[in-house]
N, C-alpha and C positions, 0 to 999 in steps of 0.2 A: 320382519313384519310384525311379529308379536310385540316386539319392543316399541314399535311405533303405535300400534293400536292400544297396548296396555303398558303405559309408562311405568318404569320401575324406579323407585326412590323412596325417600322418607316422607315426601309431601303427598297429600291426597292427589288422585289422578286429575281432578279439576284444575289444580294449579298448573300442572304440566300442559294441559290442553289450552289454558289461557295463554301460556307463554308461546306455544306454537302458533296460536291464532295471531298473536302480536307480531311474531316473526313473519308470518305469511302476509299480514296486512302491510308490514313495512316493505316487503319485497314488491307487492302489488303497487304501492305508492311510488316506489323508486322507478318501476317500469313505466308508470303513467307519467312521471316527471320527465324521464328521458324521452318518451314519445312526444311530449309537449314541446320540449326544447328543440328536438330535431325538426318538428313541424314548423315551429316559429322561425327557425333558421332558413328553411327552404322557402317559406313564404316571404321572408325579408329579401332574399336574393331575387325572387321574381318581381317583387315590387320595386326593387332598386334599378332594374334595367330601364324602364321608361322614364325614371326620374331624371336621367341624364339628357333627355331630349330637349327640355326647355333651354338648356345652355346652348345647344347648337343653333337655336333660332336667334341667339344674340350675337352670333359670329358676324364679322364684317361682310362676308359674302351674302348673308341672309338679309342685311339691312336694305330696305327699299329706298330708292331715290324719291325725294319729295316731288310729286308730279306737278305741284304749283310753283316750283322754283324755276324761273326762266333761265337761270344759268346752267341748268342741267343740259347735257348733250342730247341732241336730237337722235332718235333711233328710227328703225324701219317702221315702227308703229306710228311715227309722227309724219313721215315724209313719203311723197311719191315723186320719183325722178323719171324724167323722160329724156331720151337722146335721139337726135335726128342729124343725119348727114346733110351738110349744106354747102354745095349740092350733093346728091347721091352719086354723081358721076364726075370724076375729076381727071384732068389730063396729067399723065406722068410728067414729073418735073415741077408741078405746082403743089401747093400746100393744102391738103384736105382739111376742112373745118367742120365742126360739129356743134350744134346748138343743144345746150343742156338746160332743161327746165326743172325747177324745184317747186313743189307745192306742199305747204304744211296742211296735211289732212288729219292731224290729230286734234286733241281737245284742249291742250294747254301749251303755253309758250315754251320754247326751248332754244338752245344756242347751237349754231353750226358754223364750222370754219373749214375752209379748204386746206388749211395747214395742219389739220389734226390727223392723227394716225388713221389708216384705213381709207385715205384718199388716193386714188390712182386712176390713170388712164392707160389703156393698153390697146395695141392693134395686133391682130393675128390674121394669118392666112392658113386655113386648115388648122392643123395642130401646132403650127410654128408661130411663135411670138416674134413679131417684128420690132416692137417698141413697147416700153413700159416706163412710166415715170418712177417706178421703184428702182429701176436700173439707172435712169438719168435724173438724179435728184436735183441737179442744177437746171433742169428743164421741166418746170411744173405743168406745162401744157395749157394751163389757164391761170388767170391772175388770182393772187391771194385775196380772199374775201372772208369777212366775218359778219354773221347776222344773229340777231335775236328775233326769231320767227314767231309770230302770233298765228293762231288758227286761221286758215284761209289765205295767208300770205303766199305770194309767188315771187320767185327770183329767177334770173336767167344768167347763164354764162356761155361763153363760146370757147371751145377747146380746139387746138390745132395740132397737126402732126407734120413734121418736116418732110415726110415721105421716105426717110432713110430707114434701112434695116440695120439694127444695132445688136450687139451681144450684151451679156449681163454686166459687162464693165462699161457699157454705153459707148463702146468703140464701133464706128461704122463698119458694117459688112458690105452694104451696097449703098452707094450715094443716092441712087434712085431705085425704088422698088419696081418690080416687073408689073406689066399690065395684068389685071385679073381682079377677082372679087376678094374683098377684105372685110373684117369685122372689127368694129371699135366698141370698147366697153369703158364705162366710167363709174366710179364709186366715190361718194363724198362722205367722209366720216364713217366709213364702213357700210353705208347705205348704197346699194348698186342701182344703176339704171339698166333696163334691158339692152342687150347688145343691138347694134344697128349695122346693117350691111351697106357697103359702098363699093364703088368700082373705080379702078385706075385704068385709063384707056390711053392708047397712043395719040399723040398730038397731030 
């Protein structure tokens, strides 16, 4: 400790004290420099995380469809579908029919086709599916139609069911379904109409 407080050498003590002060100042400067570099690195990492978010908004999934393009496909925001059994009580052995109404209740024009994906008609009794056009692709249940719908437009279709119960390969299980209550459902282009109940009765 005496050597530190009272430097020993050929030079005056003030020379040694100045040298020590220079060394201490250099060490302090080095520590401050290291602290600054570490702080800048951490701050850069934090700022870099949100920088990636704008690129995600440019992905194809994030691109919005032009609402003023009439060739865009109609969605559930554009359409209201209704389904009605016509008549609601049918004799076994005859062909149940259903009236489907479409109304464009959106704000801009859009296109709709019965041939597009998401179009289906099915008939069930309880939890058992008796018929589906996804099983019977050669039996579309209603005619193929294409529209460019303007706001306020209305269209109508009629769908039919042969009354047969089929399996997923569209092979008949029953030529004539049993008397009882059934439910029919229809969707056009992925837009569904509420299910409707009808009844098969003995002739």
